[in-house]
C-alpha positions as CSV (number, residue, x, y, z in Angstrom):
1,X,0.0,0.0,0.0
2,X,1.2,3.5,-0.8
3,X,0.0,7.0,0.1
4,X,-0.3,9.2,-3.0
5,X,0.2,13.0,-2.7
6,X,-0.4,15.5,-5.4
7,X,1.0,19.0,-4.8
8,X,-0.3,21.6,-7.3
9,X,-0.2,19.1,-10.1
10,X,-0.9,20.7,-13.4
11,X,-1.0,19.7,-17.1
12,X,-0.7,22.1,-20.0
13,X,-0.3,20.8,-23.6
14,X,2.1,22.4,-26.1
15,X,-0.9,24.1,-27.8
16,X,-1.6,25.9,-24.5
17,X,-4.6,23.9,-23.5
18,X,-4.7,23.5,-19.7
19,X,-6.1,20.0,-19.2
20,X,-5.6,19.9,-15.4
21,X,-5.5,23.1,-13.3
22,X,-3.2,23.0,-10.2
23,X,-4.6,20.2,-8.0
24,X,-3.6,19.2,-4.5
25,X,-4.9,16.2,-2.5
26,X,-3.7,13.1,-0.7
27,X,-4.9,9.6,-1.2
28,X,-4.4,7.6,2.0
29,X,-3.0,4.1,2.2
30,X,-5.6,1.5,1.3
31,X,-8.1,4.1,0.2
32,X,-10.4,3.7,-2.9
33,X,-10.7,7.1,-4.6
34,X,-12.8,7.7,-7.6
35,X,-12.2,10.6,-10.1
36,X,-15.5,11.4,-11.7
37,X,-16.7,14.0,-14.2
38,X,-17.9,14.4,-17.8
39,X,-15.8,13.7,-20.9
40,X,-12.9,16.2,-21.2
41,X,-12.9,17.2,-17.5
42,X,-9.3,16.1,-17.0
43,X,-9.9,13.0,-14.9
44,X,-8.1,10.6,-17.3
45,X,-5.2,13.1,-17.8
46,X,-4.9,13.2,-14.0
47,X,-4.7,9.4,-13.8
48,X,-2.2,9.2,-16.7
49,X,0.1,11.7,-14.9
50,X,-0.1,9.5,-11.8
51,X,0.8,6.5,-14.0
52,X,3.6,8.3,-15.7
53,X,2.0,8.1,-19.1
54,X,1.7,12.0,-19.3
55,X,4.4,14.4,-18.4
56,X,3.7,16.7,-15.4
57,X,3.9,20.4,-16.4
58,X,4.0,21.7,-12.8
59,X,3.9,20.4,-9.3
60,X,5.1,17.3,-7.5
61,X,3.7,13.7,-7.5
62,X,4.7,11.6,-4.5
63,X,3.9,7.8,-4.3
64,X,5.0,6.4,-1.0
65,X,8.1,8.3,0.1
66,X,9.3,9.1,-3.4
67,X,8.8,12.1,-5.7
68,X,8.1,10.2,-9.0
69,X,7.8,13.1,-11.5
70,X,10.7,11.7,-13.5
71,X,10.4,8.0,-12.7
72,X,9.4,5.7,-15.5
73,X,6.0,4.1,-15.3
74,X,7.6,0.6,-14.9
75,X,9.4,1.8,-11.8
76,X,6.5,3.4,-10.0
77,X,5.2,0.1,-8.4
78,X,1.8,0.6,-10.0
79,X,-0.6,-1.6,-11.9
80,X,-3.1,-0.2,-14.4
81,X,-6.3,-1.7,-15.7
82,X,-7.5,-0.2,-18.9
83,X,-10.8,0.3,-20.6
84,X,-10.0,-2.0,-23.5
85,X,-8.4,-4.8,-21.3
86,X,-5.2,-4.7,-23.4
87,X,-4.9,-8.5,-23.5
88,X,-2.6,-10.4,-25.9
89,X,-5.0,-12.3,-28.2
90,X,-2.6,-15.1,-29.1
91,X,-1.8,-15.9,-25.4
92,X,-3.9,-18.0,-23.0
93,X,-5.4,-16.5,-19.9
94,X,-2.6,-18.1,-17.9
95,X,0.1,-16.5,-20.1
96,X,-1.6,-13.2,-20.1
97,X,-1.8,-13.0,-16.4
98,X,1.8,-14.1,-15.9
99,X,3.4,-12.2,-18.8
100,X,4.5,-9.2,-16.8
101,X,6.2,-11.4,-14.3
102,X,8.0,-13.4,-17.0
103,X,9.3,-10.1,-18.4
104,X,10.7,-9.3,-15.0
105,X,12.6,-12.6,-14.9
106,X,10.6,-14.0,-12.0
107,X,11.1,-17.7,-11.4
108,X,8.6,-20.0,-13.2
109,X,7.4,-21.7,-10.1
110,X,6.7,-18.3,-8.4
111,X,4.8,-17.1,-11.5
112,X,2.7,-20.3,-11.6
113,X,1.8,-19.9,-7.9
114,X,0.9,-16.2,-8.3
115,X,-1.2,-16.9,-11.4
116,X,-3.0,-19.7,-9.5
117,X,-3.7,-17.5,-6.6
118,X,-5.0,-14.7,-8.8
119,X,-7.2,-17.2,-10.7
120,X,-8.7,-18.5,-7.4
121,X,-9.4,-14.9,-6.3
122,X,-11.1,-14.0,-9.6
123,X,-12.9,-17.3,-10.3
124,X,-10.8,-17.9,-13.5
125,X,-9.6,-21.4,-12.8
126,X,-11.7,-22.9,-15.5
127,X,-10.5,-20.5,-18.1
128,X,-6.7,-20.5,-17.7
129,X,-6.1,-22.4,-21.0
130,X,-8.5,-20.3,-23.1
131,X,-7.7,-17.4,-25.4
132,X,-9.3,-14.0,-24.8
133,X,-11.5,-14.4,-27.8
134,X,-13.2,-17.4,-26.0
135,X,-14.1,-15.2,-23.0
136,X,-17.0,-12.8,-22.2
137,X,-16.3,-9.2,-21.6
138,X,-16.6,-9.7,-17.8
139,X,-14.1,-12.6,-17.9
140,X,-11.7,-10.5,-20.0
141,X,-11.9,-7.7,-17.5
142,X,-11.1,-10.3,-14.7
143,X,-8.0,-11.4,-16.6
144,X,-6.9,-7.8,-16.9
145,X,-7.3,-7.4,-13.2
146,X,-5.5,-10.7,-12.6
147,X,-2.5,-9.4,-14.5
148,X,-2.5,-6.4,-12.2
149,X,-2.9,-8.3,-9.0
150,X,0.1,-10.7,-9.6
151,X,2.5,-7.8,-9.6
152,X,1.6,-7.0,-5.9
153,X,1.6,-3.3,-6.7
154,X,1.4,-0.6,-4.1
155,X,-1.1,1.3,-6.2
156,X,-3.9,0.2,-8.5
157,X,-5.1,2.6,-11.3
158,X,-8.3,1.9,-13.1
159,X,-9.1,3.8,-16.3
160,X,-12.9,3.4,-17.0
161,X,-12.6,-0.4,-16.8
162,X,-16.3,-1.1,-17.1
163,X,-17.4,1.2,-19.8
164,X,-17.4,-1.5,-22.5
165,X,-19.7,-3.8,-20.5
166,X,-23.5,-4.0,-20.5
167,X,-25.4,-2.5,-17.6
168,X,-26.1,-5.8,-15.8
169,X,-22.4,-6.9,-16.0
170,X,-21.2,-3.4,-15.0
171,X,-23.3,-3.7,-11.8
172,X,-21.8,-7.1,-11.0
173,X,-18.2,-6.1,-11.8
174,X,-18.2,-2.9,-9.7
175,X,-19.2,-5.0,-6.7
176,X,-16.5,-7.5,-7.5
177,X,-13.8,-4.8,-7.9
178,X,-14.8,-3.1,-4.7
179,X,-14.8,-6.4,-2.8
180,X,-11.4,-7.3,-4.3
181,X,-9.9,-4.0,-3.4
182,X,-11.1,-4.5,0.2
183,X,-9.5,-7.9,0.4
184,X,-6.2,-6.8,-1.0
185,X,-6.1,-3.5,0.8
186,X,-4.3,-1.8,-2.1
187,X,-4.5,2.0,-2.6
188,X,-6.7,2.5,-5.7
189,X,-7.5,5.4,-8.0
190,X,-10.5,4.7,-10.3
191,X,-11.6,7.0,-13.2
192,X,-15.2,7.0,-14.5
193,X,-17.8,9.3,-16.0
194,X,-20.6,7.2,-14.3
195,X,-21.7,8.9,-11.1
196,X,-23.4,5.6,-10.0
197,X,-20.1,3.8,-10.1
198,X,-18.5,6.7,-8.2
199,X,-21.2,6.7,-5.5
200,X,-21.2,2.9,-5.0
201,X,-17.5,2.2,-5.1
202,X,-15.6,5.1,-3.6
203,X,-14.3,5.8,-0.1
204,X,-13.9,9.3,-1.4
205,X,-15.0,11.0,-4.6
206,X,-13.1,13.7,-6.5
207,X,-15.5,15.5,-8.8
208,X,-13.8,17.3,-11.7
209,X,-15.1,19.8,-14.2
210,X,-13.2,21.8,-16.8
211,X,-9.8,20.6,-15.6
212,X,-10.3,21.6,-12.0
213,X,-11.6,19.9,-8.8
214,X,-15.1,20.9,-7.9
215,X,-15.3,18.9,-4.7
216,X,-13.6,16.1,-2.7
217,X,-15.6,14.2,-0.2
218,X,-17.3,10.9,0.8
219,X,-20.2,9.8,-1.4
220,X,-22.6,11.0,1.3
221,X,-20.9,14.4,1.5
222,X,-20.9,14.9,-2.2
223,X,-24.6,13.8,-2.5
224,X,-26.1,15.6,0.4
225,X,-23.9,18.7,0.5
226,X,-22.7,19.4,-3.0
227,X,-20.1,22.2,-3.2
228,X,-21.6,23.7,-6.4
229,X,-24.5,23.6,-8.8
230,X,-22.3,21.5,-11.1
231,X,-21.8,18.8,-8.5
232,X,-25.5,19.0,-7.5
233,X,-26.6,18.4,-11.1
234,X,-23.9,15.8,-11.9
235,X,-24.2,13.6,-8.9
236,X,-27.5,11.8,-8.4
237,X,-29.9,10.0,-10.6
238,X,-32.2,11.9,-11.0
239,X,-30.1,14.9,-10.2
240,X,-30.9,17.6,-7.7
241,X,-33.6,20.1,-8.6
242,X,-32.0,23.6,-9.0
243,X,-34.6,26.4,-8.7
244,X,-34.4,30.1,-8.9
245,X,-35.3,31.6,-5.6
246,X,-35.3,35.0,-4.0
247,X,-34.1,35.9,-0.5
248,X,-35.8,38.8,1.3
249,X,-36.2,39.5,5.0
250,X,-34.2,36.4,5.9
251,X,-36.6,34.1,3.9
252,X,-36.0,32.2,0.7
253,X,-39.0,32.3,-1.5
254,X,-40.2,30.6,-4.7
255,X,-43.3,32.1,-6.4
256,X,-43.8,34.4,-3.5
257,X,-44.0,31.5,-1.0
258,X,-41.5,31.1,1.8
259,X,-39.6,27.8,1.5
260,X,-37.1,28.2,4.4
261,X,-35.5,30.8,6.6
262,X,-32.2,32.0,5.1
263,X,-30.0,35.0,5.9
264,X,-29.1,37.2,3.0
265,X,-30.7,39.2,0.2
266,X,-31.3,38.8,-3.5
267,X,-31.4,35.9,-5.9
268,X,-30.1,32.5,-5.0
269,X,-30.2,29.0,-6.5
270,X,-32.1,26.6,-4.3
271,X,-31.2,22.8,-4.5
272,X,-33.7,20.1,-3.5
273,X,-33.2,16.4,-4.1
274,X,-36.2,14.7,-5.8
275,X,-36.7,12.4,-2.8
276,X,-36.9,15.4,-0.4
277,X,-40.1,16.7,-2.0
278,X,-42.9,14.7,-0.3
279,X,-46.5,14.3,-1.6
280,X,-48.7,15.5,1.1
281,X,-52.4,16.4,0.8
282,X,-51.8,19.0,3.6
283,X,-48.6,20.3,2.1
284,X,-48.1,24.0,1.8
285,X,-46.8,23.9,-1.8
286,X,-48.6,23.1,-5.0
287,X,-47.0,21.5,-8.1
288,X,-48.4,20.4,-11.4
289,X,-47.5,16.9,-12.4
290,X,-47.1,16.6,-16.2
291,X,-45.5,13.1,-16.6
292,X,-45.0,10.0,-14.4
293,X,-42.0,7.8,-15.1
294,X,-42.4,4.2,-13.8
295,X,-39.1,2.7,-12.7
296,X,-40.3,-0.3,-10.8
297,X,-39.1,0.3,-7.3
298,X,-40.0,3.9,-7.5
299,X,-41.6,6.6,-9.7
300,X,-40.2,9.9,-11.0
301,X,-42.9,12.6,-11.2
302,X,-42.0,15.3,-13.8
303,X,-43.7,18.5,-12.7
304,X,-43.7,22.3,-12.7
305,X,-43.6,24.5,-9.6
306,X,-44.1,28.3,-9.9
307,X,-43.2,28.0,-13.6
308,X,-40.0,26.0,-13.0
309,X,-39.4,22.3,-13.9
310,X,-38.8,19.8,-11.1
311,X,-38.6,16.1,-10.5
312,X,-40.1,14.3,-7.5
313,X,-39.0,10.7,-6.6
314,X,-41.7,8.7,-4.8
315,X,-42.1,5.0,-3.7
316,X,-43.9,2.7,-6.1
317,X,-47.0,2.5,-3.7
318,X,-47.5,6.3,-3.6
319,X,-50.6,7.2,-5.5
320,X,-49.8,9.7,-8.2
321,X,-51.5,11.0,-11.3
322,X,-51.0,14.0,-13.6
323,X,-52.4,17.3,-12.5
324,X,-52.3,19.3,-9.3
325,X,-50.5,17.8,-6.3
326,X,-49.8,19.3,-2.9
327,X,-46.3,18.6,-1.5
328,X,-44.2,19.3,1.6
329,X,-40.5,20.1,1.5
330,X,-37.8,18.7,3.9
331,X,-36.5,22.1,5.0
332,X,-33.3,20.5,6.6
333,X,-32.3,19.0,3.2
334,X,-32.1,22.2,1.2
335,X,-28.9,23.5,-0.4
336,X,-28.3,27.1,-1.3
337,X,-25.9,28.3,-4.0
338,X,-24.7,31.7,-5.2
339,X,-26.8,32.6,-8.2
340,X,-23.8,34.0,-10.0
341,X,-20.9,31.6,-9.2
342,X,-22.9,28.5,-8.5
343,X,-20.8,27.8,-5.3
344,X,-22.5,26.6,-2.2
345,X,-23.5,29.3,0.3
C-alpha cells in the first residue's frame, strides 16, 4: 500500500490547453478514490500523470516516500487496468496473467503460484487455458485485473474499466472490484464518467469539471452537501432540482411563498433532491405533475412549480397522477448556491 500525494499538479499541452489546473490532494494508504466527471474534464489526464504516461507540467507527485515526476511508469510500483483490457489475443489466460512477471525474470514456479492465486481470487480457474476471444467481456476484465494483481503493486489505477460492459455486467463487476480491493487493501484510483459507479465504489470521490476539482468528499458528503451547482446536477440520478429563488427579509421564496429561513438578500439557487419533495395532501406547496415515469421500485414525477421544472421521486406504492398535487419540503435537506458563481452558500 502507498500513500499518494499531489502537490499543485498541473498539465498544459504544447498548444496551450490546460487539461488539469493545479490540483492538490492526498490519497491515504488502502483508500479507494474515484475521479468522476464528464468527458474532457481532466480525470483521465490526472490518472495518466499518476501512471507516468503523461508528463507533469508543474507540481510534484509523490507515491509512498518518493517524488516520481521523472520516474518511468515501470518503476513506480503501480498496476493499471485499462478500458480495452489490453490482452494479448494469441496468449492463453494463464500466459496473459503471468506475462509481466515473466518479463521481470521471475522464477517460473513463483509465476505459476501467483497466477493460480489470482485465478482463485477471480474465479478464473476454468479459463486459464482459453484465449481472450473465447471469453466474455466480464471474464476478460477479470483477466486484466489478474495481470495487475500478480504484480503485488502498491497502487492500482483503473481507467474506466467497465465502460465496455453492458449495464447488468457493470453492476456485477463494480461489486467485485470493490470487494477485491477491500480484500487486497491496495490503494486505488479509479476513473469513471458514471456517477453511480463513483457513489457505490468510492471511499472518497473527487468531482472534476473543466480541468479543476469541484469537490472532494465521501459519497454522502458529495450527494447531500454538493459544493456547487455542477456537483449537484452531476451527482445523483435523477439529479438535484435547481430552482431560482429570492431571499428577502431572511426568507428564501419561490413564487412568493417562503420555502425556508435563510440569511441574505437577492437571488439564490435553491437545491432540493427529488426524494426530499414529499407528496402530502396537507402540504403547503402546489405542483403540477405533467408526466409519471415508472421505474419499478419507485416513480419519478415530472412537474412544474411556480413556472420551473422539477422532478419528484416517490415510492412505487405512492398514489400519483397527472395534475395538481400538494407537497411538503424537507427544509433541513435544502442546499443554497450563489446565483452568479454556483458555489454553495
